[in-house]
PDB file of N, CA, C and O in Angstrom, chain B, residues numbered from 101:
ATOM      1  N   UNK B 101      66.504-292.978  15.726  1.00  0.00           N
ATOM      2  CA  UNK B 101      67.074-293.735  14.536  1.00  0.00           C
ATOM      3  C   UNK B 101      66.448-294.709  13.703  1.00  0.00           C
ATOM      4  O   UNK B 101      65.599-295.425  14.235  1.00  0.00           O
ATOM      5  N   UNK B 102      66.820-294.934  11.992  1.00  0.00           N
ATOM      6  CA  UNK B 102      65.800-295.174  11.853  1.00  0.00           C
ATOM      7  C   UNK B 102      66.428-296.390  10.431  1.00  0.00           C
ATOM      8  O   UNK B 102      65.869-297.422  10.058  1.00  0.00           O
ATOM      9  N   UNK B 103      67.859-295.719   9.856  1.00  0.00           N
ATOM     10  CA  UNK B 103      68.712-296.431   9.546  1.00  0.00           C
ATOM     11  C   UNK B 103      69.946-297.028   9.987  1.00  0.00           C
ATOM     12  O   UNK B 103      70.488-296.616  11.012  1.00  0.00           O
ATOM     13  N   UNK B 104      70.459-298.006   9.268  1.00  0.00           N
ATOM     14  CA  UNK B 104      71.864-298.728   9.497  1.00  0.00           C
ATOM     15  C   UNK B 104      72.979-297.479  10.176  1.00  0.00           C
ATOM     16  O   UNK B 104      73.534-297.334  11.265  1.00  0.00           O
ATOM     17  N   UNK B 105      72.953-296.931   9.253  1.00  0.00           N
ATOM     18  CA  UNK B 105      74.221-295.510   9.655  1.00  0.00           C
ATOM     19  C   UNK B 105      73.916-294.579  10.813  1.00  0.00           C
ATOM     20  O   UNK B 105      74.859-294.073  11.420  1.00  0.00           O
ATOM     21  N   UNK B 106      72.380-294.258  11.240  1.00  0.00           N
ATOM     22  CA  UNK B 106      71.952-293.855  12.075  1.00  0.00           C
ATOM     23  C   UNK B 106      72.548-294.549  13.528  1.00  0.00           C
ATOM     24  O   UNK B 106      72.904-293.807  14.443  1.00  0.00           O
ATOM     25  N   UNK B 107      72.606-295.721  13.627  1.00  0.00           N
ATOM     26  CA  UNK B 107      72.720-296.696  14.752  1.00  0.00           C
ATOM     27  C   UNK B 107      74.694-296.142  14.905  1.00  0.00           C
ATOM     28  O   UNK B 107      75.197-295.423  15.769  1.00  0.00           O
ATOM     29  N   UNK B 108      75.368-296.822  13.716  1.00  0.00           N
ATOM     30  CA  UNK B 108      76.697-296.897  13.860  1.00  0.00           C
ATOM     31  C   UNK B 108      77.021-295.188  14.138  1.00  0.00           C
ATOM     32  O   UNK B 108      78.244-295.256  14.265  1.00  0.00           O
ATOM     33  N   UNK B 109      76.813-294.282  14.243  1.00  0.00           N
ATOM     34  CA  UNK B 109      76.819-292.763  13.187  1.00  0.00           C
ATOM     35  C   UNK B 109      76.016-291.367  14.236  1.00  0.00           C
ATOM     36  O   UNK B 109      76.059-290.172  13.945  1.00  0.00           O
ATOM     37  N   UNK B 110      75.414-291.900  15.311  1.00  0.00           N
ATOM     38  CA  UNK B 110      74.475-290.957  15.638  1.00  0.00           C
ATOM     39  C   UNK B 110      74.828-289.504  15.847  1.00  0.00           C
ATOM     40  O   UNK B 110      73.912-288.753  15.512  1.00  0.00           O
ATOM     41  N   UNK B 111      75.759-288.989  16.245  1.00  0.00           N
ATOM     42  CA  UNK B 111      75.496-287.835  15.486  1.00  0.00           C
ATOM     43  C   UNK B 111      76.375-287.738  13.973  1.00  0.00           C
ATOM     44  O   UNK B 111      77.195-288.461  13.407  1.00  0.00           O
ATOM     45  N   UNK B 112      75.455-285.920  13.558  1.00  0.00           N
ATOM     46  CA  UNK B 112      75.839-285.763  12.576  1.00  0.00           C
ATOM     47  C   UNK B 112      76.064-284.491  12.087  1.00  0.00           C
ATOM     48  O   UNK B 112      75.229-283.588  12.155  1.00  0.00           O
ATOM     49  N   UNK B 113      77.238-284.379  11.561  1.00  0.00           N
ATOM     50  CA  UNK B 113      77.354-282.304  11.561  1.00  0.00           C
ATOM     51  C   UNK B 113      77.780-281.915  10.161  1.00  0.00           C
ATOM     52  O   UNK B 113      78.843-282.342   9.711  1.00  0.00           O
ATOM     53  N   UNK B 114      76.925-281.056   9.396  1.00  0.00           N
ATOM     54  CA  UNK B 114      77.023-280.820   8.031  1.00  0.00           C
ATOM     55  C   UNK B 114      78.192-279.427   8.047  1.00  0.00           C
ATOM     56  O   UNK B 114      78.713-278.810   8.976  1.00  0.00           O
ATOM     57  N   UNK B 115      78.250-279.353   7.151  1.00  0.00           N
ATOM     58  CA  UNK B 115      79.189-278.257   6.353  1.00  0.00           C
ATOM     59  C   UNK B 115      78.436-278.213   4.687  1.00  0.00           C
ATOM     60  O   UNK B 115      78.372-279.026   3.765  1.00  0.00           O
ATOM     61  N   UNK B 116      78.002-276.987   4.875  1.00  0.00           N
ATOM     62  CA  UNK B 116      77.577-276.778   3.674  1.00  0.00           C
ATOM     63  C   UNK B 116      77.921-275.420   3.125  1.00  0.00           C
ATOM     64  O   UNK B 116      78.270-274.390   3.702  1.00  0.00           O
ATOM     65  N   UNK B 117      77.668-275.783   1.460  1.00  0.00           N
ATOM     66  CA  UNK B 117      77.551-274.124   0.991  1.00  0.00           C
ATOM     67  C   UNK B 117      76.757-273.616  -0.275  1.00  0.00           C
ATOM     68  O   UNK B 117      76.740-274.062  -1.422  1.00  0.00           O
ATOM     69  N   UNK B 118      75.972-272.322   0.412  1.00  0.00           N
ATOM     70  CA  UNK B 118      74.635-271.782  -0.656  1.00  0.00           C
ATOM     71  C   UNK B 118      75.512-270.666  -1.826  1.00  0.00           C
ATOM     72  O   UNK B 118      76.532-269.980  -1.903  1.00  0.00           O
ATOM     73  N   UNK B 119      74.905-270.865  -2.219  1.00  0.00           N
ATOM     74  CA  UNK B 119      75.355-269.658  -3.857  1.00  0.00           C
ATOM     75  C   UNK B 119      73.979-268.856  -3.895  1.00  0.00           C
ATOM     76  O   UNK B 119      72.956-269.464  -4.208  1.00  0.00           O
ATOM     77  N   UNK B 120      73.949-267.899  -3.674  1.00  0.00           N
ATOM     78  CA  UNK B 120      73.213-266.704  -3.234  1.00  0.00           C
ATOM     79  C   UNK B 120      73.147-266.611  -5.449  1.00  0.00           C
ATOM     80  O   UNK B 120      74.117-266.540  -6.202  1.00  0.00           O
ATOM     81  N   UNK B 121      71.548-266.657  -5.852  1.00  0.00           N
ATOM     82  CA  UNK B 121      71.079-266.589  -6.987  1.00  0.00           C
ATOM     83  C   UNK B 121      70.768-265.156  -7.360  1.00  0.00           C
ATOM     84  O   UNK B 121      70.387-264.696  -8.436  1.00  0.00           O
ATOM     85  N   UNK B 122      71.050-264.500  -6.079  1.00  0.00           N
ATOM     86  CA  UNK B 122      70.514-262.746  -6.416  1.00  0.00           C
ATOM     87  C   UNK B 122      72.206-261.915  -6.404  1.00  0.00           C
ATOM     88  O   UNK B 122      72.491-261.259  -7.406  1.00  0.00           O
ATOM     89  N   UNK B 123      73.132-261.989  -5.369  1.00  0.00           N
ATOM     90  CA  UNK B 123      74.329-261.600  -5.353  1.00  0.00           C
ATOM     91  C   UNK B 123      75.800-262.877  -5.875  1.00  0.00           C
ATOM     92  O   UNK B 123      77.008-262.875  -5.642  1.00  0.00           O
ATOM     93  N   UNK B 124      74.876-263.827  -6.649  1.00  0.00           N
ATOM     94  CA  UNK B 124      76.138-264.781  -7.073  1.00  0.00           C
ATOM     95  C   UNK B 124      77.073-264.852  -5.983  1.00  0.00           C
ATOM     96  O   UNK B 124      78.110-265.388  -6.372  1.00  0.00           O
ATOM     97  N   UNK B 125      77.116-264.527  -4.789  1.00  0.00           N
ATOM     98  CA  UNK B 125      77.978-264.828  -3.449  1.00  0.00           C
ATOM     99  C   UNK B 125      77.625-266.427  -2.948  1.00  0.00           C
ATOM    100  O   UNK B 125      76.626-267.134  -3.077  1.00  0.00           O
ATOM    101  N   UNK B 126      78.719-266.592  -2.425  1.00  0.00           N
ATOM    102  CA  UNK B 126      78.969-267.764  -0.985  1.00  0.00           C
ATOM    103  C   UNK B 126      77.941-267.616  -0.098  1.00  0.00           C
ATOM    104  O   UNK B 126      77.293-266.570  -0.121  1.00  0.00           O
ATOM    105  N   UNK B 127      77.627-268.660   0.840  1.00  0.00           N
ATOM    106  CA  UNK B 127      77.401-268.676   1.809  1.00  0.00           C
ATOM    107  C   UNK B 127      77.941-269.835   3.163  1.00  0.00           C
ATOM    108  O   UNK B 127      76.914-269.841   3.841  1.00  0.00           O
ATOM    109  N   UNK B 128      78.353-270.223   3.467  1.00  0.00           N
ATOM    110  CA  UNK B 128      79.096-270.955   4.347  1.00  0.00           C
ATOM    111  C   UNK B 128      78.391-271.203   5.408  1.00  0.00           C
ATOM    112  O   UNK B 128      78.424-270.253   6.189  1.00  0.00           O
ATOM    113  N   UNK B 129      77.599-272.320   5.859  1.00  0.00           N
ATOM    114  CA  UNK B 129      76.964-272.894   7.158  1.00  0.00           C
ATOM    115  C   UNK B 129      77.605-274.316   7.957  1.00  0.00           C
ATOM    116  O   UNK B 129      78.307-275.204   7.474  1.00  0.00           O
ATOM    117  N   UNK B 130      77.134-274.178   9.211  1.00  0.00           N
ATOM    118  CA  UNK B 130      76.965-275.793   9.872  1.00  0.00           C
ATOM    119  C   UNK B 130      75.814-275.886  10.498  1.00  0.00           C
ATOM    120  O   UNK B 130      75.640-275.113  11.439  1.00  0.00           O
ATOM    121  N   UNK B 131      75.006-276.608  10.232  1.00  0.00           N
ATOM    122  CA  UNK B 131      74.218-277.907  10.805  1.00  0.00           C
ATOM    123  C   UNK B 131      74.134-279.094  11.517  1.00  0.00           C
ATOM    124  O   UNK B 131      75.038-279.926  11.590  1.00  0.00           O
ATOM    125  N   UNK B 132      72.877-279.178  12.122  1.00  0.00           N
ATOM    126  CA  UNK B 132      72.967-281.121  12.307  1.00  0.00           C
ATOM    127  C   UNK B 132      72.472-281.394  11.879  1.00  0.00           C
ATOM    128  O   UNK B 132      72.434-282.620  11.982  1.00  0.00           O
ATOM    129  N   UNK B 133      71.625-280.906  11.041  1.00  0.00           N
ATOM    130  CA  UNK B 133      70.284-281.028  10.318  1.00  0.00           C
ATOM    131  C   UNK B 133      70.220-280.372   8.799  1.00  0.00           C
ATOM    132  O   UNK B 133      69.753-279.254   8.581  1.00  0.00           O
ATOM    133  N   UNK B 134      70.606-280.991   8.081  1.00  0.00           N
ATOM    134  CA  UNK B 134      70.842-280.123   6.777  1.00  0.00           C
ATOM    135  C   UNK B 134      69.534-279.691   6.210  1.00  0.00           C
ATOM    136  O   UNK B 134      69.182-278.528   6.014  1.00  0.00           O
ATOM    137  N   UNK B 135      68.717-281.005   5.921  1.00  0.00           N
ATOM    138  CA  UNK B 135      67.629-280.771   5.716  1.00  0.00           C
ATOM    139  C   UNK B 135      66.640-279.330   6.207  1.00  0.00           C
ATOM    140  O   UNK B 135      66.092-278.470   5.517  1.00  0.00           O
ATOM    141  N   UNK B 136      66.687-279.469   7.259  1.00  0.00           N
ATOM    142  CA  UNK B 136      65.642-278.286   8.080  1.00  0.00           C
ATOM    143  C   UNK B 136      66.400-277.002   7.701  1.00  0.00           C
ATOM    144  O   UNK B 136      65.759-276.022   7.321  1.00  0.00           O
ATOM    145  N   UNK B 137      67.799-276.969   7.795  1.00  0.00           N
ATOM    146  CA  UNK B 137      68.588-275.797   7.816  1.00  0.00           C
ATOM    147  C   UNK B 137      67.910-275.085   5.832  1.00  0.00           C
ATOM    148  O   UNK B 137      67.390-274.006   5.545  1.00  0.00           O
ATOM    149  N   UNK B 138      68.138-275.859   5.256  1.00  0.00           N
ATOM    150  CA  UNK B 138      67.943-275.818   4.294  1.00  0.00           C
ATOM    151  C   UNK B 138      66.696-274.899   3.719  1.00  0.00           C
ATOM    152  O   UNK B 138      66.729-273.984   2.896  1.00  0.00           O
ATOM    153  N   UNK B 139      65.317-275.602   4.619  1.00  0.00           N
ATOM    154  CA  UNK B 139      64.247-275.158   4.547  1.00  0.00           C
ATOM    155  C   UNK B 139      64.326-273.610   5.004  1.00  0.00           C
ATOM    156  O   UNK B 139      63.880-272.715   4.286  1.00  0.00           O
ATOM    157  N   UNK B 140      64.911-273.378   6.214  1.00  0.00           N
ATOM    158  CA  UNK B 140      64.727-272.172   6.593  1.00  0.00           C
ATOM    159  C   UNK B 140      65.591-271.098   6.396  1.00  0.00           C
ATOM    160  O   UNK B 140      65.759-270.073   7.057  1.00  0.00           O
ATOM    161  N   UNK B 141      66.218-271.592   5.161  1.00  0.00           N
ATOM    162  CA  UNK B 141      67.431-270.623   4.039  1.00  0.00           C
ATOM    163  C   UNK B 141      66.080-270.327   3.233  1.00  0.00           C
ATOM    164  O   UNK B 141      65.413-269.295   3.296  1.00  0.00           O
ATOM    165  N   UNK B 142      65.794-271.627   2.351  1.00  0.00           N
ATOM    166  CA  UNK B 142      64.552-271.353   1.618  1.00  0.00           C
ATOM    167  C   UNK B 142      62.994-270.237   1.574  1.00  0.00           C
ATOM    168  O   UNK B 142      62.568-269.602   0.609  1.00  0.00           O
ATOM    169  N   UNK B 143      62.507-270.309   2.780  1.00  0.00           N
ATOM    170  CA  UNK B 143      61.859-269.564   3.474  1.00  0.00           C
ATOM    171  C   UNK B 143      62.601-267.912   3.808  1.00  0.00           C
ATOM    172  O   UNK B 143      61.599-267.380   4.285  1.00  0.00           O
ATOM    173  N   UNK B 144      63.459-267.048   3.843  1.00  0.00           N
ATOM    174  CA  UNK B 144      63.836-266.689   4.279  1.00  0.00           C
ATOM    175  C   UNK B 144      64.111-266.301   6.189  1.00  0.00           C
ATOM    176  O   UNK B 144      64.270-265.112   6.467  1.00  0.00           O
ATOM    177  N   UNK B 145      64.139-267.217   7.214  1.00  0.00           N
ATOM    178  CA  UNK B 145      63.849-267.417   7.980  1.00  0.00           C
ATOM    179  C   UNK B 145      65.344-267.247   8.610  1.00  0.00           C
ATOM    180  O   UNK B 145      65.284-266.860   9.777  1.00  0.00           O
ATOM    181  N   UNK B 146      66.909-267.476   8.038  1.00  0.00           N
ATOM    182  CA  UNK B 146      67.584-267.006   8.355  1.00  0.00           C
ATOM    183  C   UNK B 146      67.918-265.395   8.563  1.00  0.00           C
ATOM    184  O   UNK B 146      67.129-264.556   8.127  1.00  0.00           O
ATOM    185  N   UNK B 147      68.577-265.187   8.938  1.00  0.00           N
ATOM    186  CA  UNK B 147      68.952-263.639   9.233  1.00  0.00           C
ATOM    187  C   UNK B 147      69.779-263.203   8.322  1.00  0.00           C
ATOM    188  O   UNK B 147      69.621-262.152   7.700  1.00  0.00           O
ATOM    189  N   UNK B 148      70.743-264.010   8.183  1.00  0.00           N
ATOM    190  CA  UNK B 148      71.659-263.717   7.740  1.00  0.00           C
ATOM    191  C   UNK B 148      71.873-263.974   6.026  1.00  0.00           C
ATOM    192  O   UNK B 148      72.896-263.715   5.392  1.00  0.00           O
ATOM    193  N   UNK B 149      71.030-264.360   5.671  1.00  0.00           N
ATOM    194  CA  UNK B 149      70.773-264.271   4.815  1.00  0.00           C
ATOM    195  C   UNK B 149      69.823-264.664   3.863  1.00  0.00           C
ATOM    196  O   UNK B 149      69.865-265.152   2.734  1.00  0.00           O
ATOM    197  N   UNK B 150      68.770-264.233   4.813  1.00  0.00           N
ATOM    198  CA  UNK B 150      66.924-263.665   4.235  1.00  0.00           C
ATOM    199  C   UNK B 150      67.359-262.473   3.320  1.00  0.00           C
ATOM    200  O   UNK B 150      66.322-262.290   2.683  1.00  0.00           O
ATOM    201  N   UNK B 151      68.369-261.442   2.812  1.00  0.00           N
ATOM    202  CA  UNK B 151      68.120-260.422   1.395  1.00  0.00           C
ATOM    203  C   UNK B 151      68.519-260.779   0.670  1.00  0.00           C
ATOM    204  O   UNK B 151      68.526-260.098  -0.356  1.00  0.00           O
ATOM    205  N   UNK B 152      69.238-262.300   0.665  1.00  0.00           N
ATOM    206  CA  UNK B 152      70.024-262.468  -0.248  1.00  0.00           C
ATOM    207  C   UNK B 152      69.757-264.037  -1.083  1.00  0.00           C
ATOM    208  O   UNK B 152      70.667-264.586  -1.704  1.00  0.00           O
ATOM    209  N   UNK B 153      68.233-264.670  -0.956  1.00  0.00           N
ATOM    210  CA  UNK B 153      67.362-265.810  -1.139  1.00  0.00           C
ATOM    211  C   UNK B 153      67.167-265.312  -2.967  1.00  0.00           C
ATOM    212  O   UNK B 153      67.189-264.137  -3.333  1.00  0.00           O
ATOM    213  N   UNK B 154      67.001-266.391  -3.813  1.00  0.00           N
ATOM    214  CA  UNK B 154      66.839-267.861  -3.399  1.00  0.00           C
ATOM    215  C   UNK B 154      68.395-268.249  -3.848  1.00  0.00           C
ATOM    216  O   UNK B 154      69.035-267.621  -4.691  1.00  0.00           O
ATOM    217  N   UNK B 155      68.800-269.236  -3.225  1.00  0.00           N
ATOM    218  CA  UNK B 155      70.092-270.190  -2.961  1.00  0.00           C
ATOM    219  C   UNK B 155      69.959-271.528  -3.662  1.00  0.00           C
ATOM    220  O   UNK B 155      68.998-272.267  -3.873  1.00  0.00           O
ATOM    221  N   UNK B 156      71.252-271.585  -3.951  1.00  0.00           N
ATOM    222  CA  UNK B 156      71.424-273.077  -4.788  1.00  0.00           C
ATOM    223  C   UNK B 156      72.516-273.533  -3.726  1.00  0.00           C
ATOM    224  O   UNK B 156      73.580-272.951  -3.515  1.00  0.00           O
ATOM    225  N   UNK B 157      71.998-274.822  -3.024  1.00  0.00           N
ATOM    226  CA  UNK B 157      73.010-275.982  -2.454  1.00  0.00           C
ATOM    227  C   UNK B 157      73.580-275.964  -3.718  1.00  0.00           C
ATOM    228  O   UNK B 157      72.892-275.868  -4.734  1.00  0.00           O
ATOM    229  N   UNK B 158      74.992-276.064  -3.729  1.00  0.00           N
ATOM    230  CA  UNK B 158      76.224-276.503  -4.325  1.00  0.00           C
ATOM    231  C   UNK B 158      77.332-277.326  -3.871  1.00  0.00           C
ATOM    232  O   UNK B 158      78.199-277.789  -4.612  1.00  0.00           O
ATOM    233  N   UNK B 159      77.238-277.523  -2.299  1.00  0.00           N
ATOM    234  CA  UNK B 159      78.439-278.499  -2.119  1.00  0.00           C
ATOM    235  C   UNK B 159      77.900-278.344  -0.159  1.00  0.00           C
ATOM    236  O   UNK B 159      77.652-277.371   0.553  1.00  0.00           O
ATOM    237  N   UNK B 160      77.925-280.136   0.133  1.00  0.00           N
ATOM    238  CA  UNK B 160      78.324-279.870   1.617  1.00  0.00           C
ATOM    239  C   UNK B 160      78.689-281.527   1.435  1.00  0.00           C
ATOM    240  O   UNK B 160      78.608-282.427   0.600  1.00  0.00           O
ATOM    241  N   UNK B 161      79.355-281.153   3.442  1.00  0.00           N
ATOM    242  CA  UNK B 161      80.332-282.526   2.930  1.00  0.00           C
ATOM    243  C   UNK B 161      79.673-283.107   4.929  1.00  0.00           C
ATOM    244  O   UNK B 161      78.885-282.295   5.414  1.00  0.00           O
ATOM    245  N   UNK B 162      79.886-283.879   5.497  1.00  0.00           N
ATOM    246  CA  UNK B 162      79.259-284.472   6.443  1.00  0.00           C
ATOM    247  C   UNK B 162      80.406-285.581   7.030  1.00  0.00           C
ATOM    248  O   UNK B 162      81.131-286.487   6.619  1.00  0.00           O
ATOM    249  N   UNK B 163      80.033-284.825   8.358  1.00  0.00           N
ATOM    250  CA  UNK B 163      81.291-285.364   9.719  1.00  0.00           C
ATOM    251  C   UNK B 163      80.230-286.046  10.551  1.00  0.00           C
ATOM    252  O   UNK B 163      79.060-285.712  10.740  1.00  0.00           O
ATOM    253  N   UNK B 164      81.220-287.535  11.201  1.00  0.00           N
ATOM    254  CA  UNK B 164      80.624-287.797  12.534  1.00  0.00           C
ATOM    255  C   UNK B 164      81.075-286.704  14.132  1.00  0.00           C
ATOM    256  O   UNK B 164      80.518-286.648  15.228  1.00  0.00           O
ATOM    257  N   UNK B 165      82.486-285.862  13.502  1.00  0.00           N
ATOM    258  CA  UNK B 165      82.700-285.214  14.610  1.00  0.00           C
ATOM    259  C   UNK B 165      82.656-283.758  14.613  1.00  0.00           C
ATOM    260  O   UNK B 165      82.911-283.172  13.561  1.00  0.00           O
ATOM    261  N   UNK B 166      82.356-283.082  15.694  1.00  0.00           N
ATOM    262  CA  UNK B 166      81.806-281.711  15.779  1.00  0.00           C
ATOM    263  C   UNK B 166      83.128-280.841  15.171  1.00  0.00           C
ATOM    264  O   UNK B 166      83.217-279.983  14.292  1.00  0.00           O
ATOM    265  N   UNK B 167      84.231-281.564  16.186  1.00  0.00           N
ATOM    266  CA  UNK B 167      85.044-280.239  16.279  1.00  0.00           C
ATOM    267  C   UNK B 167      85.287-280.325  14.523  1.00  0.00           C
ATOM    268  O   UNK B 167      85.190-279.333  13.801  1.00  0.00           O
ATOM    269  N   UNK B 168      85.508-281.250  14.190  1.00  0.00           N
ATOM    270  CA  UNK B 168      86.132-281.345  12.835  1.00  0.00           C
ATOM    271  C   UNK B 168      85.790-280.811  11.662  1.00  0.00           C
ATOM    272  O   UNK B 168      86.454-280.373  10.723  1.00  0.00           O
ATOM    273  N   UNK B 169      83.947-280.983  11.991  1.00  0.00           N
ATOM    274  CA  UNK B 169      82.989-279.963  11.406  1.00  0.00           C
ATOM    275  C   UNK B 169      83.614-278.487  11.258  1.00  0.00           C
ATOM    276  O   UNK B 169      84.128-277.949  10.277  1.00  0.00           O
ATOM    277  N   UNK B 170      83.409-278.047  12.481  1.00  0.00           N
ATOM    278  CA  UNK B 170      83.631-276.246  12.917  1.00  0.00           C
ATOM    279  C   UNK B 170      84.821-275.924  12.414  1.00  0.00           C
ATOM    280  O   UNK B 170      84.864-274.769  11.989  1.00  0.00           O
ATOM    281  N   UNK B 171      86.118-276.739  12.282  1.00  0.00           N
ATOM    282  CA  UNK B 171      87.410-276.352  11.548  1.00  0.00           C
ATOM    283  C   UNK B 171      87.270-276.370  10.318  1.00  0.00           C
ATOM    284  O   UNK B 171      87.834-275.402   9.808  1.00  0.00           O
ATOM    285  N   UNK B 172      86.511-277.379   9.210  1.00  0.00           N
ATOM    286  CA  UNK B 172      86.079-277.162   8.051  1.00  0.00           C
ATOM    287  C   UNK B 172      85.458-276.566   7.925  1.00  0.00           C
ATOM    288  O   UNK B 172      85.329-276.430   6.708  1.00  0.00           O
ATOM    289  N   UNK B 173      84.427-275.586   8.746  1.00  0.00           N
ATOM    290  CA  UNK B 173      83.290-274.379   8.067  1.00  0.00           C
ATOM    291  C   UNK B 173      84.205-273.396   8.218  1.00  0.00           C
ATOM    292  O   UNK B 173      83.840-272.348   7.685  1.00  0.00           O
ATOM    293  N   UNK B 174      86.085-273.308   9.165  1.00  0.00           N
ATOM    294  CA  UNK B 174      86.361-272.022   9.287  1.00  0.00           C
ATOM    295  C   UNK B 174      87.138-271.907   8.555  1.00  0.00           C
ATOM    296  O   UNK B 174      87.492-270.761   8.278  1.00  0.00           O
ATOM    297  N   UNK B 175      87.879-273.245   7.785  1.00  0.00           N
ATOM    298  CA  UNK B 175      89.106-272.581   6.617  1.00  0.00           C
ATOM    299  C   UNK B 175      87.930-272.876   5.898  1.00  0.00           C
ATOM    300  O   UNK B 175      88.354-273.306   6.971  1.00  0.00           O
ATOM    301  N   UNK B 176      86.345-273.244   4.880  1.00  0.00           N
ATOM    302  CA  UNK B 176      85.980-272.517   4.110  1.00  0.00           C
ATOM    303  C   UNK B 176      85.871-271.298   3.923  1.00  0.00           C
ATOM    304  O   UNK B 176      86.192-270.744   2.872  1.00  0.00           O
ATOM    305  N   UNK B 177      85.229-270.514   5.298  1.00  0.00           N
ATOM    306  CA  UNK B 177      85.607-269.115   5.396  1.00  0.00           C
ATOM    307  C   UNK B 177      86.296-268.093   5.552  1.00  0.00           C
ATOM    308  O   UNK B 177      86.023-266.949   5.915  1.00  0.00           O
ATOM    309  N   UNK B 178      87.629-268.821   5.110  1.00  0.00           N
ATOM    310  CA  UNK B 178      89.180-268.162   5.257  1.00  0.00           C
ATOM    311  C   UNK B 178      89.236-268.334   3.802  1.00  0.00           C
ATOM    312  O   UNK B 178      88.661-269.137   3.067  1.00  0.00           O
ATOM    313  N   UNK B 179      90.110-267.337   3.548  1.00  0.00           N
ATOM    314  CA  UNK B 179      90.280-266.428   2.187  1.00  0.00           C
ATOM    315  C   UNK B 179      91.054-267.699   1.069  1.00  0.00           C
ATOM    316  O   UNK B 179      90.953-267.729  -0.157  1.00  0.00           O
ATOM    317  N   UNK B 180      91.970-268.865   2.138  1.00  0.00           N
ATOM    318  CA  UNK B 180      92.235-269.812   1.078  1.00  0.00           C
ATOM    319  C   UNK B 180      91.520-270.712   0.868  1.00  0.00           C
ATOM    320  O   UNK B 180      91.466-271.282  -0.222  1.00  0.00           O
ATOM    321  N   UNK B 181      90.757-271.050   1.984  1.00  0.00           N
ATOM    322  CA  UNK B 181      89.476-272.245   1.764  1.00  0.00           C
ATOM    323  C   UNK B 181      88.310-271.602   0.895  1.00  0.00           C
ATOM    324  O   UNK B 181      87.466-272.384   0.456  1.00  0.00           O
ATOM    325  N   UNK B 182      88.194-270.337   0.626  1.00  0.00           N
ATOM    326  CA  UNK B 182      87.340-269.752  -0.529  1.00  0.00           C
ATOM    327  C   UNK B 182      87.674-270.048  -1.713  1.00  0.00           C
ATOM    328  O   UNK B 182      86.855-270.679  -2.380  1.00  0.00           O
ATOM    329  N   UNK B 183      88.802-269.726  -2.235  1.00  0.00           N
ATOM    330  CA  UNK B 183      89.309-269.543  -3.091  1.00  0.00           C
ATOM    331  C   UNK B 183      89.734-271.083  -3.467  1.00  0.00           C
ATOM    332  O   UNK B 183      89.313-271.112  -4.623  1.00  0.00           O
ATOM    333  N   UNK B 184      90.253-272.278  -3.252  1.00  0.00           N
ATOM    334  CA  UNK B 184      89.871-273.137  -2.919  1.00  0.00           C
ATOM    335  C   UNK B 184      88.656-274.375  -3.446  1.00  0.00           C
ATOM    336  O   UNK B 184      88.589-275.372  -4.165  1.00  0.00           O
ATOM    337  N   UNK B 185      87.781-273.516  -2.524  1.00  0.00           N
ATOM    338  CA  UNK B 185      86.228-273.966  -3.086  1.00  0.00           C
ATOM    339  C   UNK B 185      85.708-273.742  -4.125  1.00  0.00           C
ATOM    340  O   UNK B 185      84.842-274.471  -4.608  1.00  0.00           O
ATOM    341  N   UNK B 186      86.205-272.540  -4.733  1.00  0.00           N
ATOM    342  CA  UNK B 186      86.232-271.787  -6.442  1.00  0.00           C
ATOM    343  C   UNK B 186      86.556-272.482  -7.092  1.00  0.00           C
ATOM    344  O   UNK B 186      85.961-272.720  -8.143  1.00  0.00           O
ATOM    345  N   UNK B 187      87.706-273.123  -6.688  1.00  0.00           N
ATOM    346  CA  UNK B 187      88.948-273.662  -7.556  1.00  0.00           C
ATOM    347  C   UNK B 187      87.769-275.311  -8.217  1.00  0.00           C
ATOM    348  O   UNK B 187      87.316-275.568  -9.333  1.00  0.00           O
ATOM    349  N   UNK B 188      87.676-276.046  -6.888  1.00  0.00           N
ATOM    350  CA  UNK B 188      87.565-277.019  -7.073  1.00  0.00           C
ATOM    351  C   UNK B 188      85.510-277.023  -7.446  1.00  0.00           C
ATOM    352  O   UNK B 188      85.055-278.124  -7.759  1.00  0.00           O
ATOM    353  N   UNK B 189      84.603-275.941  -7.385  1.00  0.00           N
ATOM    354  CA  UNK B 189      83.744-276.054  -7.959  1.00  0.00           C
ATOM    355  C   UNK B 189      83.375-275.050  -9.250  1.00  0.00           C
ATOM    356  O   UNK B 189      82.210-274.784  -9.545  1.00  0.00           O
ATOM    357  N   UNK B 190      84.756-274.436 -10.114  1.00  0.00           N
ATOM    358  CA  UNK B 190      84.415-273.789 -11.438  1.00  0.00           C
ATOM    359  C   UNK B 190      83.545-274.354 -12.229  1.00  0.00           C
ATOM    360  O   UNK B 190      83.226-273.720 -13.235  1.00  0.00           O
ATOM    361  N   UNK B 191      83.196-275.117 -12.092  1.00  0.00           N
ATOM    362  CA  UNK B 191      82.281-275.919 -13.575  1.00  0.00           C
ATOM    363  C   UNK B 191      80.993-275.863 -13.260  1.00  0.00           C
ATOM    364  O   UNK B 191      80.076-275.422 -13.953  1.00  0.00           O
ATOM    365  N   UNK B 192      80.940-276.418 -11.971  1.00  0.00           N
ATOM    366  CA  UNK B 192      79.187-275.928 -11.621  1.00  0.00           C
ATOM    367  C   UNK B 192      79.132-274.412 -11.344  1.00  0.00           C
ATOM    368  O   UNK B 192      77.995-273.942 -11.382  1.00  0.00           O
ATOM    369  N   UNK B 193      80.391-273.335 -11.003  1.00  0.00           N
ATOM    370  CA  UNK B 193      79.453-271.950 -10.286  1.00  0.00           C
ATOM    371  C   UNK B 193      79.652-271.681 -12.456  1.00  0.00           C
ATOM    372  O   UNK B 193      79.155-270.646 -12.900  1.00  0.00           O
ATOM    373  N   UNK B 194      80.137-272.362 -13.165  1.00  0.00           N
ATOM    374  CA  UNK B 194      79.850-271.518 -15.063  1.00  0.00           C
ATOM    375  C   UNK B 194      78.515-271.481 -14.914  1.00  0.00           C
ATOM    376  O   UNK B 194      77.922-270.412 -15.050  1.00  0.00           O
ATOM    377  N   UNK B 195      78.023-272.344 -14.690  1.00  0.00           N
ATOM    378  CA  UNK B 195      76.511-272.409 -14.844  1.00  0.00           C
ATOM    379  C   UNK B 195      75.280-271.294 -14.659  1.00  0.00           C
ATOM    380  O   UNK B 195      74.367-270.913 -15.392  1.00  0.00           O
ATOM    381  N   UNK B 196      75.779-270.920 -13.119  1.00  0.00           N
ATOM    382  CA  UNK B 196      75.381-269.263 -12.540  1.00  0.00           C
ATOM    383  C   UNK B 196      75.697-268.140 -12.827  1.00  0.00           C
ATOM    384  O   UNK B 196      75.221-267.188 -12.208  1.00  0.00           O
TER     385      UNK B 196
END
């Protein structure tokens, strides 16, 4: 732990959204190490996304509670959550 925030919140959980530049579809994921996970996606080392590279990280959320993060991931993968996300990010998505 090298930052003050690491001391205050040692557990970090991320929900992230990738946009495939190949098929223009979302991938929603959960991780405890966002930087490492993005590297794995970029290198094609994630089985579920390897054929959909390249990706653009278009959104992520940070949580200090794993249960909250996993609940958010499930919501964003639901039809209502996906539609809400598309509406919130429509300006970003217009560029792709």
